[in-house]
N, C-alpha and C positions, 0 to 999 in steps of 0.2 A: 867666232865661232862657237857655238853650243856644244856642253859637253856631255855626255851620257846621264851624268847627274842632272842637266839640265832639262834634258829629255824626259827623267824619270820624277821628275819635281812638278812638271807642269799639272795643271789641272784639266781632268778632263771632262767634268762633270757637264761643260755644254758644248762637249764635241756633236759636232755633225757627222754621224756615222753614216756611211755609203754599204750597201751590200754589193758583192760580185755582180758582174753584168752575168756571168753564168752558174747564178743560183739556181738550184733546183730543188722541187716541191719535198727532199727527203730530209731537209734541215739541215744539211751539210752547207752552211755558207760561211762566208770570210766578210768581215765588213772593214771599212777603213776609216779614218779621221785625220784631216789634219790636225797637229798639235799647234794652238794658237800659241802665238808668243814666241815659240820656237820652230826652227826650221827642221821640222820633223814629222813622221807620219806615225800614227797607231793602228795597231792590226789585230783583231780579236776574234775568238768564234763566236758566231751570233745565238749559237747553241748553248754555249755552256759560259755565261758571263760571270761566274763565280772566279773564272781564273784572269787574272791582271793582265790586260793586253800588250803586247810586244810592242814595243816603240825602237822606231829607227831613225837615224838623219834622212833627212831628205836626199842627200846625194846616196845614201845607200838605197833608197827606194827607187830613185832614179835610175842607178846600175839595175837593179832588180826588174824593174819595169823594160828597159831596154833589152836583158837578155831575153826577157818573154817575147817581145816583139820580135825578137831576131831568131825564136825557136831555139836557142842555146844551149839547153836542156835535155840531157840524154833520157830517152825514153827505157822502158821497162818492158 
């Protein structure tokens, strides 16, 4: 099992970033990339690449996607 240290030690220089399917023209975009060699996903703000991406385990990412698909988040 990979640790959080493994996720943050992984090199993202050749990562293939994908934009959210809900991207709009105002620049508010989220991009994700699989972390090669580690069971994880990197998430970044496409308009502010100076901020390091957040890295999460594949299990945490799958849990998040399941909650989104189930509409399990309260709305404001």
